[in-house]
Each structure stands twice: as structure tokens, then as C-alpha cells.
N, C-alpha and C positions, 0 to 999 in steps of 0.2 A: 471195523478197521479195514482200510484199503488193502488190496492185494499187492504185496511187494515180493521181490525175489528172495526166497530163503537162501541162506548162505551155502555156496558150494565150496567154501574155503575150508580146508581140512583143519581139524582140531585133534591131532593125534595125541598119544600118551606123552608124558613128560620126559621119558627116556628116549635116547636115540637107539635104534636097533638096526640089525643087518638085513631084516626082511622087508622093511618098508623105507621109502624115501620120506624123510621128515625135514626138519630144519637143517640146512647146510650152513654151519657157523662160519666156515672159512669163506664161503660166498657172501655171507652177511657182513663179515668184517671188511672184505674187499669193496663191497657196494658202498658202505658207509664212508669209508676213506675216500673213494672216488667221488662220491657226492660232495663231500667237504672240499676237496681240491677243486672241483668244477665250480662250486659256489664262490670260492676265493678267486678263481680265474675271472669271474664276471664283475669283480670289484677293483678298486684301486689299492686294495690292501696287499701287502707282501706276505702277511702271515696272520694267523689268529691265535690269540692266547686265551686259554680256557681255564676258568675257575669253576664254572658251572659243572656240577657232577654229570649232568646229562650229556653235555658237550664232550667232556672228557671221555665218557664211555663210548660216545659216537665215534670219536677219532682214534681212540687207543684200544677199545674193547677190553677195558679193565674196570674193576669195581671193588670197593672195599666196604660196602655196606651203608645202610641208611644213616648210621651214626655220624658219618663224615659229611653229610650233605650241607650242613650249615656252618662248617668249620673254616672253609676257604683256605686250607693249608696245602691242598694238593692242586697241581696245575700242570697243564700241558700246552706246548706250543706246536702249531702246524704251519711250516713254511709253505708258500705257494708251490714251490718245487722242492719236495723232500718229504722225509718220513716224520711222523710225530715224535716229539721228545716229552717224556713224562717225568715229573718230579712227584713222588708219592710219599706217603707217611712212613718214615722209618723203615722197618723190616719189610713192608709191603714191596718196596722196590726190589729187594733181593728175591722175594717170592715170585714177582713177575718175571725176573730173569730165569727162574727155574720152570715156570709153568705157563708163560705167555710167549712162546717162540716167535710169534708174528712181530713182536718188538725186538729190534736189535738190542743186544745186551747193554751196549753203551747208551742207549736211549731210554733206559729205565733207571732212574736216579732217585736217591733220597732227597727230600726237600722239606722245608718248613718255613712258614712266614710269621707265625706268632699266635696261632689259635685265636683268631678274632680279637687280638690286642691283649690276650692274657700274658704273652711275653711282649713287653713294650718295644716300640720301634727302635728305641736306642740300642737294643741288643744287636741290631744289624742284620736280622734275617731278611727283612724286605730288601735292603740294599744288596745283600748277597744274591737273592733270587733275581733281582734286576740285572746284575752283572752277568749271571749265568745265562739268563734268557738272551741278553744282548750277544753274548758269545756264540750261542746257537744260531742266532739270526745272522751274524757276520759270517759264520762258516757256510751258511746256505745262500749268502748273497742277498738277504732280505733286510739287513739292518737299516738301509737307507730308505726303505719304503714304509708307509704307515702300518702299524700293527693294530689289528682289531682286538678288543677285549670284550668279553661278555659281561661279567660282573666282577667287581673289584673293591678292595678296601682303599680308603683314601691314602694311607701311607705307601701302599704298593704303587698306586698311580703316581704319586710324587717321585718315587724312586725311579720308576721307568722313564719319566720325563727328565729326571736329573742325569740319567746316563745317555740322554739324547734321543730317546725313542719317541716317535710321533704316534700317540695313542688316539685311536678312533673307536667308534662303536662297532664291535664285532658280533654282537648277539643277533643282529638282523641277518648277517651272512650265515650263521649256523642254523637259524630257524628256516632260512631258505633251503638250506641243504636237507634238512630233516623232514620237509613237508610232504615229499612223495616217498611212499613206502615200497620196499621191495617185496616180492612174494614171501621171502623168509620172514620179514617184519610183519606182514599181514597174518602169516600163519601163527606167529607168536602172540599177536593181539587176539586172534581167534581162540587160541589155547587158553589165554588168560580169561577171556569172556566165558568159555565153556566151564571153567571152574565156578564162576559166579552163577551160571545156570543152576548148578547143583546146590550152591549156597542158598538160593531163593527157595528151592524145594525144602531145604532144611528149616529156613525161617517159617515157611508156610505150615510145616508140621509142628513147630514148637510155639508159635505165636498164639498165646492164650492169656486170659486174665491172670494176674499175679506175677507174670514175667516182667522184668524190668528192661528199659531200653539198653542199659549197659550190660545186662545178661546176654542180650542178642549180640552186642558188640564182642563180648568175650568168646562166645560160641563161634561166631563168624571168623574171628582172628585165628583161633585154635585150628578150626577146620581148614582154613585156607593154607596155613603152613603145613598141615598134614598132606594137603593135596599137591604141594610143590611150589607154592608162592615163595618169592624171595623178598617181598616187602609188602606188608599190609600198611599202606600209607594212611588210610583213614576209613572208618565205617561210620556213617551217619545213621542214627536211629531216632526218628521223630514221630511222636504219637500224640493223639488227643488234642488237647488245647494248645500244645506246642506247635501244631502244624501250621498255624497262620498267625503272624508271619513266620516264614522259615527261619529258624535260628542258626542253622548250619552247624549244629553240634549236638551230640547225644547228652542225655542226663541219666539220672537214676529213677526216672518216673516209672510208676507201676502201670502196666497195660491194663486197660479196663474193658468190660464188655461194650461193644459198639464203636470202639475207637477206630478211626482211620489212622493208618500208620504208613510212613514211607521211609525207605532205606536207600542209602547209596553205598556201594561197595567199590573201594578204590584200592587196588592192589597191583602188583606186577609179577609177571613171569619172565624170567630172563631179562628183566628191565622194562618190558613192554606192559603198559598200564591199562586198567579198566576205569571207567566212570559209568555206573550202571545202577540207575534208580528203578525201583518198583514200589507201588502202592498196594497195600492189602488192608482189608477190614477184619476186625476181630469179632467173630461170632455172628454178627448181622450188620447190615448197612441200611442207612436212611436213604430216602430219595434225594435229599440234598447232597449227600456224599456221592451217590451214583451220578448225579448230574454233573458235579465238579469233575469226576473222573471222565465222563463222556466228553466234556469240553476240552480237557487236557489232551485226550486221545485225538479229538478232531484237529487241534492245533498241530499235534505231532504228525498225523497223517498228511495234512496239507503241506507241511515242510518236506517230509520225505518224498512226496510225489514229485517235487521239483528237482531232486538231486540227480544231476548228470553233468558230464564235462561241459564247460562253457557257461554254465549258470552262475550268476553272481551271488555272493552272500547277502547282498541287499535284497535280492528277489525273495530269498527265504525269510529273511527277517521281517519283511512286509506282511507276511501271512500271519504273524503273531500279533496279539493285541498291544496297543499302547499302554504305557504304565498306568495311566488313570483309569483305564478300562478294567483293571483287576486290583485296584485299591492302593496304588502308589502315587506319589506326588510327581515323580519325573523318572526318566530312564536310568539315571544314576542310582536312585533308590531301588529300582526294580532290576538292576543288573544281576545277571546270573540265574534268573528265573525262567524267562523265555530266552534260551541261550544255546550256543553251540561252540564246540572247541575241538581242535585237532588233538589226536591221541598218539602217543608213541613212547619214547623213553621218558617224556614228561607228561604230566596230567593235562597241561594247557600248552598246546602247540598251535601252529597255523592249520587251517583258518579259524578265526574267531567270528561267531555269528551273534549279533545283538543289534537291537535298534539304537543302542548307545553309540556304536562305532560303524556298523556296516552300511548304513544308508549313505554316509558321506565318503566312506573309505572301503568300498567293496573289494572283495578278492574273488577272482574267478576260479571255480572248481575245476580240478584236473583229475584225470584217471590216476588212481594210486593214492589219493588222499584218503585218510581214515579220520573220522571225527565222530563226536557224540552230540546229539541234539537232545535238548531238555525242555520240557514244558511243565507249567505249574498253574494250577487253578484253585483259588480259595473257594470253599463252599459257602453258600448263603446262610449257613447256621452260625457263622461268625468265628468258628475256630477250627474246623476240619479243612483239609486241603488234599489235592491229588498232585502227585509228581511222577512223571514218566520220563525215562531216558532210553534212547536207542543208540547203539554204536553202528556206524555205517561205513561201508567201503564204496568209494566212487568207481564205477566201472562203465565201459562203453555200453553195456547191456542194461544199465540202470543201477539203482542202489541195492547193495547186498547187506543184510542185516547180520551182525555178529551176535546180538543179544537175542536169545531165543526163549527165555522163560516167558510164558504166556502173559500178554499185556493187552489183549484186544478188548477186554472188559474187566471191570473191577472184580477181583477174586476175594472171597471171604474165607478166611482161615478158621478151621474148627467151628464150622457153621452150626448154629442150633436154632 
């Protein structure tokens, strides 16, 4: 493995204390709102309307749990000049008035659109929401300007247009805002990664024949919540003949002696996520498995060596093999294997690295970006494969790694 800068980014305990400076949540909230306003100011939009949970959290610093992520019933509007107004699920609005003083009381309101169509549009909740949104925009002077929307249901879109609003794409604006992380955001990402460092030590200790993939998933999920995670979004556990091609989902397969196995831990701490793969062998490893791991590591090191401000994502994608070189028909079929993606409140933010998109539409790396790079190499035994992922902060001094569980060479758990 090439020599890279080990992280100097703190990963303190999960509590705030009086004897150390840790995450300043007031500063974090101010930074995010300022970034959103600045991103709006660079567009022709007069406001942005958010149904995406990550964007709502970014501009309002509120959250009501993973269960709400796919319901599209909570929403917030941010005028170009003005404070965000939030419509939340029933009693959550009252709770915010009590516990979220950075929101003006009148800007925390109850709202509902229909729970993904469970309440039919004829009930009028989409129409009511559209009228209330327009009222806010009129009060801020933004009703005559385009409103950017991130994600939306068709009946909501129709009602916004019915009240005369010019609806445009707002997701690009919010992704622009979120791509440069503040020191507080980077510290939260570091803290989330430090939890997974410990998780991999646990997996290394328990990975042995007779344990099932889903047993690992259960242990990981339990331990992460004990450590302070607020959302275990997903745990991949892939072993043996399931390694190639990558199925992207765990099963109840029993781990066997000599298996190659890789894992991906996706969770968040105060909303900030990890995507953190490691590959381990069980008991012993063949030369074929070791060769696959060495190749995946070589591709990873070549990519990390290029990371610095001013480099394009196309330059990094070019050091990775083409799809046909590792067993796939085209780049669409191989997408997500030699891959990179921004990390933050969402699992996939900017920038995105892949031969599928980066060669024609590159993004220039900037200081303060945080992303994960992933490599994958099938073994020549026809079923094993190695998967490695590192989380990286772009700094003027070079790449800094947040993912510190050893990955320089293939580790064998419970070796015999």
C-alpha cells in the first residue's frame, strides 16, 4: 500500500463535554444554512422547496427518523432571502417549537400531503400545501421567481403549477450547497467512521465457519446503535460463491472455511454517513484470493495518489480498469464497482467517480470535499472477489483517510 496521510481529523466521543472542543452544532447549523443561501444566490431560483429528507435536515436541522424518508409528507421551503419554513408530521411541528429554537415558532408548522397517495389527492392536502407554500413565497417576495424542487409527487407538482408557481429542478442547487464540508461536518464523518473501525474488529473476531451472513448483519446493527449511531442504513455481508458477481445484498448463507467475504457498513452519526467496505478471509486464503485482493488494493492506491484540489474525477476514473477487463459487458453493467461518491447527509453526494459518467462529465476536486472510493476485483477461481473502500477528505496537504481499519493486505480471520 502506498503511504498516505493518516487522518489528523478528530474523532471524539459521542457526547459534547465542557473540557474539550468538539462539534459546534450552532456553527454547523449556521454553515449549512449559509451554504444553501449562497447556492440559491448563484441560480435564477427565488427559492428551493425540499421534500428530500437530507435537504430538509440541511436547511432546518430537524429530523424525525429513518421511517419518514420515503413518505414525502414533510417539506420545507427556503426563500433566497429569508428563513426556512418547515411543515412537519403532526406533533413533530410542536416538538420543534419546543426543542429547536433556531427555527422561529411560526416557521414550524404541521403539514401533510397524503402519505405517498394513501390519502387520495381529492382530499385536498396537496392543494392546501401548494397554497401555503405560495403564501410563504409571496410574503418573502419570491412568488414571482422560479421555485426549485428536489423530489416531488406528480399531484404536488400539478398543484404548485395550478397556483401559478414556476417549478424547476432544485436538487442540483442543494447538491452544490452540500458538496463542501465544514470542519464540524468532517468531524462528524470521522466519528461515524471511527465506529466502523471498531465494527470491523468485531467482525474479524467472530467471522468463522457456521456464522451466517445475516448473523453478522444483526451483530453489526446492534453494536452500532449501542455505540451511538442514529441510523443503520444498510449492512452488506457477501461471502463465498456470492462474491462474484456482487449481489449488493446479504443472505442467510453459512460462512465456510476458506471463504472470501466482504462487508459494507452504511450508518450515520448525527446524520453523517459512512460507506466502508473491507474484505476478510475465513481461516485461510488461496493464492487466487490474495491476488484479487492485491489487484483491488493497487487500483485503490493509484486512485488515492491522485487526490488533491484541482484534479478531475475523470483523471481518477481512468486509473481503474474498463468493464470488460474484469468480466462485465459495459460500464453500465459494471457501475458501482470501480466507483467513488461524495459522503455527507446522504450516502451518494457529489462528486461521483465512474467511467460511466466521469470521462465525459468530470468534476474538479476541491478542498473540503469528502468522498468514498471503492474498488472490486473478481478472483480467477470464478467465485471469490475482493472489495475495498476508503473514505477520503480532500486537503491542500493531500488526501486524508477517515477509514483506518487495516486494509494494506488481505487479513485472515481466525486463521488456522
